[in-house]
C-alpha positions in Angstrom: 95.9 68.9 116.9 93.3 70.7 118.9 93.2 74.4 119.8 95.2 75.5 122.7 93.5 75.5 126.1 94.6 76.3 129.6 94.9 74.1 132.7 94.3 75.9 136.0 94.4 72.9 138.4 97.9 71.7 137.9 99.0 68.1 137.5 97.2 65.2 139.1 98.8 64.0 142.4 100.2 60.6 141.8 99.4 60.5 138.1 101.7 58.6 135.7 102.2 61.6 133.4 102.5 64.2 136.2 106.3 64.0 136.7 107.0 64.3 133.0 104.6 67.2 132.6 106.0 69.0 135.6 109.6 68.5 134.3 108.5 70.1 131.0 106.9 72.9 132.9 110.0 73.8 134.9 112.7 72.8 132.4 113.0 76.4 131.2 113.6 77.6 134.7 116.5 75.2 135.2 117.9 76.3 131.9 117.6 80.0 132.9 119.3 79.4 136.3 122.2 77.5 134.7 122.5 80.1 132.0 123.1 82.9 134.5 126.5 81.4 135.4 125.9 82.7 138.9 126.5 80.5 141.9 128.8 77.5 142.4 131.1 76.2 139.7 133.2 73.0 139.8 135.7 72.4 137.0 133.9 74.9 134.8 130.5 73.2 135.3 127.8 75.4 136.7 126.2 73.7 139.7 123.9 76.5 141.0 120.7 74.4 141.1 119.7 70.8 141.8 116.2 69.7 141.1 114.1 66.6 141.7 110.5 67.1 140.8 109.4 70.2 142.8 112.2 70.0 145.3 114.8 72.6 144.1 118.1 73.6 145.8 119.9 76.8 144.9 123.7 76.8 145.5 125.8 80.0 145.7 129.1 80.9 147.2 127.8 84.4 148.2 124.6 85.9 149.5 124.6 88.3 146.5 124.6 85.4 144.1 121.9 83.6 146.0 119.6 86.6 145.9 120.0 86.8 142.1 119.0 83.2 141.8 116.0 83.6 144.0 115.0 86.6 142.0 115.2 84.6 138.8 112.9 81.9 140.4 110.4 84.6 141.5 110.4 86.1 138.0 109.7 82.7 136.4 107.0 81.8 138.9 105.3 85.1 138.3 105.1 84.6 134.5 104.0 80.9 134.8 101.2 81.2 137.4 103.3 79.7 140.3 103.8 80.8 143.9 106.6 79.5 146.1 105.7 78.4 149.6 107.9 80.6 151.9 107.2 78.4 154.9 108.7 75.4 153.1 111.7 77.3 151.7 114.7 77.5 154.0 118.2 78.7 154.0 121.4 76.9 155.2 125.0 78.1 155.3 127.6 75.4 154.8 130.7 75.8 156.9 134.0 75.9 155.0 136.9 74.5 157.0 135.1 75.1 160.3 134.4 78.8 159.6 131.1 79.9 161.1 128.9 82.7 159.9 126.7 83.8 162.8 125.7 87.0 161.1 124.2 86.7 157.7 122.4 89.3 155.5 118.8 88.4 154.9 117.5 86.6 151.8 113.9 87.3 150.8 111.4 85.2 148.9 108.1 86.8 148.0 109.0 89.7 150.3 109.4 87.3 153.2 112.8 86.5 154.8 113.9 83.0 154.5 114.4 81.1 157.8 117.9 80.0 158.4 118.2 76.4 159.7 121.0 74.2 161.0 119.5 70.9 160.0 117.4 70.1 156.9 116.1 66.9 155.3 116.4 67.0 151.5 115.0 64.0 149.7 115.2 62.0 152.9 118.8 62.8 153.6 119.6 65.0 156.7 122.0 67.8 155.9 124.0 69.9 158.4 126.2 73.0 158.0 129.3 71.0 158.6 128.3 68.3 156.2 128.7 65.6 158.9 126.6 62.5 158.5 126.0 61.6 162.2 122.5 63.0 162.1 121.5 61.0 159.0 123.1 57.8 160.4 121.1 58.3 163.6 117.9 58.8 161.5 118.6 55.5 159.7 119.3 53.7 163.0 116.0 54.8 164.4 114.1 53.8 161.3 115.8 50.4 161.3 114.8 49.8 164.9 111.2 50.6 164.1 111.1 48.3 161.1 112.8 45.5 162.9 110.4 45.6 165.9 107.4 45.8 163.6 108.6 42.7 161.6 109.4 40.7 164.8 105.9 41.5 166.2 103.8 40.8 163.1 105.7 37.8 161.7 106.7 36.0 164.9 105.1 32.8 163.8 106.5 32.7 160.3 109.2 30.3 159.2 112.9 31.3 159.3 113.0 31.5 155.5 110.2 34.0 155.5 111.8 36.1 158.2 115.1 36.1 156.3 113.4 37.3 153.2 111.6 40.1 155.2 114.9 41.1 156.7 116.6 41.4 153.3 113.6 43.5 152.0 113.1 45.9 154.9 116.4 46.0 156.9 119.2 46.2 154.4 118.2 49.3 152.4 120.1 52.0 154.4 118.8 54.9 152.4 121.6 57.3 151.1 124.2 55.3 153.1 126.6 55.7 150.1 126.8 59.4 150.9 128.1 58.9 154.4 131.7 60.2 154.5 132.1 62.3 157.6 130.9 60.7 160.8 132.1 59.5 164.2 132.9 55.8 164.7 130.6 55.8 167.7 127.6 56.7 165.5 128.5 54.2 162.8 129.0 51.4 165.3 125.6 52.1 166.8 124.0 51.5 163.4 126.0 48.2 163.0 124.9 47.0 166.4 121.3 47.9 165.6 121.6 45.9 162.3 122.9 42.8 164.1 120.3 43.0 166.9 117.5 43.4 164.4 118.5 40.1 162.8 118.7 38.4 166.2 115.3 39.7 167.3 113.6 38.7 164.1 115.1 35.2 164.1 114.8 34.8 167.8 118.6 34.2 168.3 120.5 34.7 171.6 121.6 38.2 172.3 125.3 37.6 172.4 125.6 35.0 169.6 128.3 35.5 166.9 127.2 38.1 164.3 129.4 36.8 161.6 128.3 33.2 162.3 124.6 33.9 162.2 124.8 35.8 158.9 127.0 33.2 157.3 124.6 30.4 158.4 121.6 32.3 157.0 123.5 33.4 153.9 122.7 37.0 154.5 125.1 39.9 154.0 126.6 41.3 157.1 126.7 45.0 157.9 130.0 45.7 156.3 129.2 43.6 153.2 126.0 45.5 152.7 127.8 48.8 152.9 130.5 47.7 150.4 127.8 46.7 147.9 125.9 50.0 148.3 129.1 52.0 147.7 130.1 49.9 144.7 126.7 50.4 143.2 126.9 54.2 143.6 130.3 54.4 141.9 129.1 52.3 139.0 126.0 54.4 138.5 127.9 57.7 138.7 130.5 56.6 136.3 128.0 55.3 133.7 125.7 58.3 134.0 125.4 60.8 131.1 124.6 63.7 133.4 127.2 66.4 133.1 127.4 67.0 136.8 127.8 63.4 137.7 130.4 62.9 134.9 132.4 65.8 136.3 132.2 64.3 139.8 133.3 60.8 138.6 136.3 62.3 136.8 137.7 64.1 139.9 140.2 61.9 141.8 139.9 64.2 144.8 136.1 63.8 145.2 135.6 62.7 148.8 132.4 60.8 148.0 133.7 58.8 145.1 137.0 58.1 146.9 135.2 57.0 150.0 132.9 54.7 148.0 135.9 53.2 146.2 137.8 52.7 149.5 134.8 51.1 151.1 134.0 48.8 148.2 137.6 47.5 148.1 138.1 47.5 151.8 140.8 50.2 151.8 141.5 52.1 155.1 143.2 55.5 155.1 145.0 56.9 158.0 
């Protein structure tokens, strides 16, 4: 009910209200980008921008369309007192059926050319031009190795029950594993071996003991069971979501991610 006043310091870092306030602040930008109808479309649904807090991705099938979307962001930022960080903004070209684009017209943000990269981490998930997941699986394998060694070193004198609880909490997350579709069996097996060895090291078990036997005895999900549960959870959440993009994805029978999750959850193997 008070008079209007301006805030010049932004939202508080880590504040409870900060995400909601920031969402309200950039909601008009998301609406304007979607309203342009420029960029990628799937089944008539405009998917030209994906946003999570201040991490925004612009998607376009052409450089011309991408330039128009970037210009719309620059215009919005200029009228709302914002300034994009060019050093943290990057450009990636996804390969379609193996086609490579070595020469690409420049895309500018704030009169600075965006740097083209061939590997980028978005919300913790490693993306590559060919949409292959080997890089992200390797990231998770290394992270699992670090966590397992830390637990084994700090909690060596704890009881087996405590160690099992720690393993469930810190070694079974596999962040974004439900999105792994295109990968080599060598990379996937390396993560499985790391998972088994992590349990052996933490519990002090022999190196070559049976993996299935040790997990069954401890009543802990094995690697493949963990993957199946993660995939089933993703499919359930996508199908129950009210988001228009996720609803469109769930309704497509040819969606590689949903099909892969369903096959993994039900143990189906395709030739």
